[in-house]
C-alpha positions as CSV (number, residue, x, y, z in Angstrom):
1,X,-35.8,-55.9,38.0
2,X,-34.8,-54.2,34.8
3,X,-36.7,-50.8,34.4
4,X,-36.3,-48.7,31.1
5,X,-36.8,-45.2,30.3
6,X,-37.6,-43.2,27.0
7,X,-35.9,-40.3,28.1
8,X,-32.7,-39.1,25.9
9,X,-29.3,-39.3,27.1
10,X,-28.9,-36.2,29.6
11,X,-25.9,-34.0,28.3
12,X,-23.3,-32.7,30.7
13,X,-23.9,-29.1,32.1
14,X,-20.8,-28.1,29.9
15,X,-22.6,-28.4,27.0
16,X,-26.1,-27.6,27.9
17,X,-25.0,-24.1,29.8
18,X,-23.0,-23.4,26.8
19,X,-24.6,-19.7,24.8
20,X,-23.0,-18.8,21.4
21,X,-21.1,-15.3,22.1
22,X,-22.1,-13.7,18.6
23,X,-24.6,-14.6,15.6
24,X,-21.7,-15.6,13.7
25,X,-22.4,-17.7,10.8
26,X,-25.8,-16.9,10.5
27,X,-27.2,-15.9,7.1
28,X,-29.4,-12.6,7.7
29,X,-32.5,-12.7,5.3
30,X,-33.5,-15.0,2.3
31,X,-31.5,-16.4,0.0
32,X,-31.2,-16.8,-3.9
33,X,-30.0,-19.9,-5.5
34,X,-27.5,-18.1,-7.3
35,X,-26.2,-16.1,-4.5
36,X,-22.4,-14.8,-4.0
37,X,-21.0,-16.1,-0.9
38,X,-18.9,-13.4,0.7
39,X,-18.8,-14.7,3.9
40,X,-15.9,-17.6,4.3
41,X,-12.1,-17.2,4.9
42,X,-11.0,-20.1,2.9
43,X,-8.4,-19.6,-0.1
44,X,-9.0,-19.8,-3.5
45,X,-8.9,-23.4,-5.2
46,X,-6.5,-22.4,-7.9
47,X,-4.0,-20.7,-5.2
48,X,-3.9,-24.4,-3.6
49,X,-1.2,-26.8,-4.7
50,X,-3.1,-29.5,-6.3
51,X,-1.0,-31.4,-8.3
52,X,1.8,-31.2,-5.9
53,X,0.1,-32.5,-3.6
54,X,-1.0,-35.6,-5.5
55,X,2.4,-36.0,-5.9
56,X,3.8,-35.5,-2.5
57,X,1.3,-38.1,-1.5
58,X,1.9,-40.7,-4.4
59,X,5.9,-40.3,-2.9
60,X,4.9,-41.1,0.6
61,X,2.7,-44.1,-0.2
62,X,5.4,-45.4,-2.5
63,X,7.8,-45.5,-0.1
64,X,7.5,-48.6,2.4
65,X,8.7,-47.1,5.3
66,X,7.4,-43.7,4.9
67,X,3.9,-45.3,4.0
68,X,4.0,-47.2,7.1
69,X,4.8,-44.2,9.6
70,X,2.5,-42.2,7.4
71,X,-0.2,-44.5,8.2
72,X,0.3,-45.2,11.9
73,X,0.2,-43.6,15.3
74,X,2.9,-40.8,15.9
75,X,4.2,-38.5,18.6
76,X,2.2,-36.0,20.3
77,X,4.2,-33.2,19.5
78,X,4.4,-34.1,15.6
79,X,6.3,-34.9,12.9
80,X,10.0,-34.2,13.5
81,X,10.8,-32.8,10.1
82,X,7.8,-31.1,9.5
83,X,8.5,-29.0,12.9
84,X,12.1,-28.4,11.8
85,X,10.9,-26.8,8.7
86,X,8.5,-24.6,10.9
87,X,11.2,-24.2,13.2
88,X,13.8,-23.0,11.0
89,X,11.0,-20.1,9.6
90,X,10.0,-19.1,13.3
91,X,13.7,-18.7,14.0
92,X,13.3,-21.0,17.4
93,X,14.2,-24.8,18.6
94,X,11.9,-27.4,16.6
95,X,11.5,-28.3,20.8
96,X,9.3,-25.5,21.4
97,X,7.0,-26.5,17.9
98,X,3.9,-28.5,18.5
99,X,1.7,-29.6,15.0
100,X,-2.0,-28.8,15.6
101,X,-5.1,-29.9,13.6
102,X,-5.6,-26.2,12.4
103,X,-5.1,-22.7,14.4
104,X,-8.1,-22.8,16.1
105,X,-7.3,-26.7,17.8
106,X,-3.5,-24.9,18.7
107,X,-5.6,-21.8,20.3
108,X,-7.6,-24.3,22.2
109,X,-4.6,-26.4,23.6
110,X,-3.1,-23.0,24.4
111,X,-5.8,-21.3,26.4
112,X,-7.2,-24.3,28.1
113,X,-3.3,-25.3,29.1
114,X,-2.8,-21.5,30.6
115,X,-5.8,-20.1,31.3
116,X,-7.8,-21.0,35.1
117,X,-11.7,-20.4,35.5
118,X,-12.7,-16.8,36.2
119,X,-9.3,-15.5,34.6
120,X,-8.9,-12.4,32.6
121,X,-8.1,-12.6,28.6
122,X,-7.8,-9.4,26.7
123,X,-9.3,-9.6,23.3
124,X,-9.7,-7.4,20.2
125,X,-12.8,-5.6,19.7
126,X,-13.8,-7.1,17.1
127,X,-12.8,-10.0,17.5
128,X,-12.6,-13.5,15.8
129,X,-15.9,-15.1,17.3
130,X,-14.8,-18.6,17.2
131,X,-11.7,-17.5,19.4
132,X,-14.5,-16.1,22.0
133,X,-16.3,-19.9,22.2
134,X,-12.8,-21.2,22.8
135,X,-12.4,-18.7,25.9
136,X,-15.7,-19.6,27.1
137,X,-14.7,-23.4,27.4
138,X,-11.8,-22.1,29.0
139,X,-14.2,-20.2,31.5
140,X,-12.0,-17.0,31.1
141,X,-13.2,-13.6,31.7
142,X,-13.2,-11.3,28.5
143,X,-11.8,-8.2,28.3
144,X,-12.0,-6.2,25.0
145,X,-9.8,-3.4,23.8
146,X,-10.3,-1.6,20.7
147,X,-8.7,-2.2,17.8
148,X,-7.8,1.2,15.5
149,X,-5.9,1.8,12.1
150,X,-3.0,0.3,13.4
151,X,-4.2,-2.8,15.4
152,X,-5.0,-3.1,18.9
153,X,-4.8,0.2,20.8
154,X,-2.0,-0.6,23.2
155,X,-2.0,2.7,24.8
156,X,-5.7,1.8,25.8
157,X,-4.1,-1.6,26.8
158,X,-1.5,0.1,28.9
159,X,-3.7,2.6,30.5
160,X,-6.0,-0.2,32.0
161,X,-3.0,-2.2,33.1
162,X,-1.9,0.8,34.8
163,X,-5.4,1.2,36.4
164,X,-5.2,-2.2,37.8
165,X,-6.4,-4.6,34.9
166,X,-4.9,-8.0,35.6
167,X,-5.0,-10.6,32.6
168,X,-3.6,-14.0,32.3
169,X,-3.4,-14.0,28.6
170,X,-3.7,-11.6,25.5
171,X,-5.4,-12.7,22.3
172,X,-4.2,-10.5,19.1
173,X,-4.1,-11.0,15.0
174,X,-1.3,-8.7,14.3
175,X,-1.5,-9.1,10.1
176,X,-4.6,-8.7,8.2
177,X,-6.8,-8.9,11.2
178,X,-10.3,-10.7,11.2
179,X,-12.3,-9.2,10.2
180,X,-10.8,-5.4,9.8
181,X,-7.8,-6.9,7.7
182,X,-5.6,-4.2,9.9
183,X,-1.9,-4.6,10.6
184,X,-0.5,-4.0,14.1
185,X,2.2,-1.5,13.6
186,X,6.1,-2.4,14.8
187,X,6.0,-0.1,17.5
188,X,2.9,-1.5,19.0
189,X,4.4,-5.2,18.9
190,X,7.3,-4.1,20.5
191,X,5.4,-2.4,23.6
192,X,2.8,-5.2,23.5
193,X,5.4,-7.9,24.4
194,X,7.4,-5.1,27.0
195,X,3.9,-4.9,29.1
196,X,3.3,-8.8,28.9
197,X,6.9,-8.9,30.4
198,X,6.1,-6.5,33.0
199,X,2.4,-7.5,33.9
200,X,3.1,-11.1,33.3
201,X,0.1,-12.2,30.7
202,X,0.8,-14.5,27.7
203,X,0.3,-12.5,24.4
204,X,-1.2,-15.3,22.0
205,X,-0.5,-14.3,18.6
206,X,-2.9,-15.9,15.8
207,X,-0.9,-15.1,12.3
208,X,-3.2,-17.3,9.4
209,X,-3.0,-14.4,7.0
210,X,0.9,-13.3,7.6
211,X,2.0,-15.3,4.4
212,X,-0.7,-13.6,2.4
213,X,1.0,-9.8,2.1
214,X,0.1,-8.5,-1.1
215,X,1.8,-4.9,-0.9
216,X,4.6,-3.3,1.7
217,X,6.7,-4.3,3.7
218,X,6.4,-7.6,6.3
219,X,6.3,-7.1,9.8
220,X,8.2,-9.0,12.3
221,X,5.8,-10.8,14.4
222,X,6.0,-10.7,18.1
223,X,9.4,-11.5,19.7
224,X,9.6,-15.1,20.6
225,X,12.7,-14.3,22.5
226,X,10.4,-13.9,25.5
227,X,8.6,-16.3,27.1
228,X,5.5,-14.2,27.3
229,X,4.7,-14.8,23.6
230,X,3.2,-17.8,21.7
231,X,2.8,-17.9,18.0
232,X,-0.2,-20.1,16.4
233,X,-0.3,-20.4,12.8
234,X,-1.7,-22.6,10.0
235,X,-1.4,-24.4,6.6
236,X,-5.3,-23.7,5.9
237,X,-4.9,-20.4,4.4
238,X,-2.5,-21.8,2.0
239,X,-2.3,-25.3,1.5
240,X,-6.0,-25.7,2.2
241,X,-8.2,-25.7,5.5
242,X,-9.4,-29.6,4.5
243,X,-5.8,-30.6,5.5
244,X,-6.6,-29.2,9.4
245,X,-2.7,-28.8,9.7
246,X,-1.6,-26.1,12.2
247,X,0.9,-25.2,14.8
248,X,2.0,-23.3,18.0
249,X,5.5,-22.2,19.2
250,X,5.2,-22.3,22.6
251,X,7.7,-21.2,25.4
252,X,9.8,-23.9,26.8
253,X,7.8,-24.1,30.3
254,X,4.6,-24.3,28.4
255,X,5.2,-27.2,25.9
256,X,4.8,-30.4,28.8
257,X,1.6,-29.4,29.7
258,X,0.5,-28.3,26.4
259,X,1.2,-32.0,25.5
260,X,-0.1,-33.5,28.9
261,X,-3.6,-32.3,27.9
262,X,-3.2,-32.9,24.3
263,X,-2.7,-36.8,25.4
264,X,-6.1,-36.8,26.7
265,X,-7.8,-35.2,23.5
266,X,-6.5,-35.7,20.0
267,X,-3.3,-37.7,20.8
268,X,-1.7,-36.0,17.5
269,X,-2.5,-34.7,14.0
270,X,-2.9,-37.1,11.2
271,X,0.1,-38.8,10.7
272,X,-0.5,-39.2,6.9
273,X,-0.9,-35.1,6.4
274,X,1.9,-34.9,8.5
275,X,4.4,-36.8,6.2
276,X,2.6,-35.2,2.9
277,X,3.1,-31.7,3.8
278,X,6.8,-32.4,5.1
279,X,7.2,-34.0,1.9
280,X,5.6,-30.9,0.0
281,X,7.3,-27.9,1.6
282,X,11.0,-29.7,1.7
283,X,10.6,-29.3,-2.0
284,X,11.1,-25.7,-1.9
285,X,8.0,-24.7,-3.5
286,X,6.1,-23.1,-0.4
287,X,7.3,-19.6,-0.7
288,X,6.9,-19.4,-4.5
289,X,3.1,-20.8,-4.0
290,X,2.4,-17.9,-1.1
291,X,3.9,-15.3,-3.9
292,X,1.3,-16.1,-6.2
293,X,-1.4,-16.2,-4.0
294,X,-0.5,-13.3,-2.4
295,X,-0.6,-11.3,-5.6
296,X,-4.0,-13.0,-6.7
297,X,-5.4,-11.7,-3.0
298,X,-4.5,-8.2,-3.8
299,X,-5.6,-8.2,-7.5
300,X,-9.0,-9.7,-6.1
301,X,-9.0,-7.0,-3.1
302,X,-8.7,-4.0,-5.3
303,X,-10.8,-5.4,-7.9
304,X,-13.9,-5.6,-5.4
305,X,-13.2,-2.4,-3.1
306,X,-12.8,-0.3,-6.4
307,X,-15.9,-2.0,-7.8
308,X,-17.7,-1.4,-4.3
309,X,-17.0,2.4,-4.3
310,X,-18.0,2.5,-7.8
311,X,-21.4,0.8,-6.7
312,X,-21.9,2.5,-3.9
313,X,-20.3,6.0,-4.1
314,X,-19.9,8.2,-0.9
315,X,-22.5,5.6,0.9
316,X,-19.2,3.3,1.7
317,X,-15.5,3.8,3.1
318,X,-13.7,1.3,1.8
319,X,-9.8,0.4,0.8
320,X,-8.1,-2.5,0.1
321,X,-6.3,-4.3,3.0
322,X,-2.6,-5.0,2.4
323,X,-3.2,-8.7,2.5
324,X,-5.3,-11.2,3.8
325,X,-8.8,-11.9,2.2
326,X,-11.2,-9.6,3.5
327,X,-12.6,-6.3,3.5
328,X,-14.1,-4.7,6.1
329,X,-16.4,-1.3,4.4
330,X,-18.0,1.1,6.4
331,X,-21.5,2.5,5.5
332,X,-21.3,6.2,6.4
333,X,-25.0,7.0,6.7
334,X,-25.9,6.1,10.6
335,X,-29.5,5.9,9.7
336,X,-28.7,2.4,7.5
337,X,-28.6,-0.3,9.5
338,X,-25.7,-2.7,8.4
339,X,-28.0,-5.8,9.6
340,X,-30.9,-4.5,7.3
341,X,-28.4,-4.3,4.6
342,X,-27.4,-7.6,4.8
343,X,-30.8,-8.6,4.7
344,X,-31.3,-6.6,1.3
345,X,-27.8,-7.9,0.3
346,X,-29.0,-11.6,0.4
347,X,-32.0,-11.2,-1.5
348,X,-30.6,-9.4,-4.0
349,X,-28.2,-12.5,-4.4
350,X,-24.2,-11.7,-2.1
351,X,-24.2,-12.7,1.2
352,X,-21.9,-10.5,3.6
353,X,-21.6,-10.5,7.6
354,X,-22.7,-7.8,9.5
355,X,-20.0,-6.2,11.9
356,X,-21.7,-6.6,14.9
357,X,-21.5,-10.5,14.9
358,X,-17.5,-9.7,15.8
359,X,-18.1,-7.0,18.4
360,X,-17.5,-7.4,22.0
361,X,-18.4,-3.9,23.0
362,X,-17.6,-1.8,19.8
363,X,-20.4,0.2,18.7
364,X,-18.2,0.8,15.2
365,X,-18.2,-2.7,14.4
366,X,-22.2,-2.4,13.9
367,X,-21.4,0.5,11.2
368,X,-19.4,-2.1,9.3
369,X,-19.5,-5.5,7.1
370,X,-17.1,-8.0,6.4
371,X,-16.5,-9.4,2.6
372,X,-14.0,-12.2,1.5
373,X,-13.0,-11.2,-1.5
374,X,-10.9,-14.4,-1.8
375,X,-12.5,-17.3,-3.4
376,X,-14.3,-15.0,-6.3
377,X,-12.9,-14.1,-9.6
378,X,-13.0,-10.8,-11.1
379,X,-16.1,-11.1,-13.0
380,X,-18.0,-12.4,-9.9
381,X,-16.4,-10.1,-7.5
382,X,-17.9,-7.1,-10.0
383,X,-21.1,-8.4,-10.4
384,X,-21.3,-8.9,-6.2
385,X,-20.3,-5.3,-5.8
386,X,-23.1,-4.4,-8.6
387,X,-25.5,-6.2,-6.5
388,X,-24.5,-4.7,-3.2
389,X,-25.2,-1.4,-4.8
390,X,-28.4,-2.7,-5.5
391,X,-29.5,-3.6,-2.2
392,X,-28.4,-0.3,-0.7
393,X,-30.5,1.5,-2.9
394,X,-33.5,-0.3,-2.6
395,X,-32.7,0.0,1.6
396,X,-32.0,3.7,1.0
397,X,-35.4,4.3,-0.2
398,X,-37.1,3.5,2.9
399,X,-34.7,5.7,5.1
């Protein structure tokens, strides 16, 4: 006898037990129809090589053998020519490079391949919230170490290690940290790798904004000659996040397990997208593209932070970051809630993200908000700053 039920299919405990580690992405307050969004980390459309990507796509599909390859399944590790191009820039053998569906995918596979349930993973505080979600899937225990003006506080990390902390991995954004825009100093980079080798943990360097330095000298990323270092990066900030294309540079010993795990999930990144991007970067225009984008974002950073300082005066502490697309202003008066300010800003037509959405333990993060200037033009950024000034003035009268 067949029985039926009207109950919906049951979700697995791995889904029903998930709890978001932060309210990241939620907008506080009522939103005006003409709101200026300073919330995302996407690049400016005018900084992307649209015409060149159209040409690269046409070239790939016009060539029958390449088209056949681009429209077929491909290897787990990724397009050989694209991996060679990445390997040359990273200074490693192409056998250590794996192409992924964006940086978060590479981070997910890295942590799932190297971290066991209950292992400790050290993160920056404040931290990129989506990484915290990934670490939930790995069932990791999170240890948060503060970020200061020179990035991750490596001396504090060392003190904790000396006191008995044992970590399986550490996550860091060395250049133009999300959300603070800070840069990990050269000395700290060197010491972090030394500590990883001394205490046996893996350092995962997530560096999506490294190409977008608007001023100052570029620092070397964490040393890949160490078998304790992973580099993760993406084309999302330079060619567009819609491509969903990134990569990981892994220690040789990690590659087989990483690919074995991947074979049970997505198999490979889009063959067509890989072929198109390989065609584009092979043409030699990538460095010129990112130089122009970096200059654009630098101008916008200065425009926004100068306008914000003028609009809020001594009520805000803010400076233009040396690169990336995020400003991290601090409201000086502790009596003014940043969450309330975000609500007032939304009511006045500007969307920002309160710093508490990035915090693990850091009380200082709650005094900040993140504002992305990358996608907005000069006039819009000046208008956004003026609206934020109005929002603060309205709120200040209630304190």
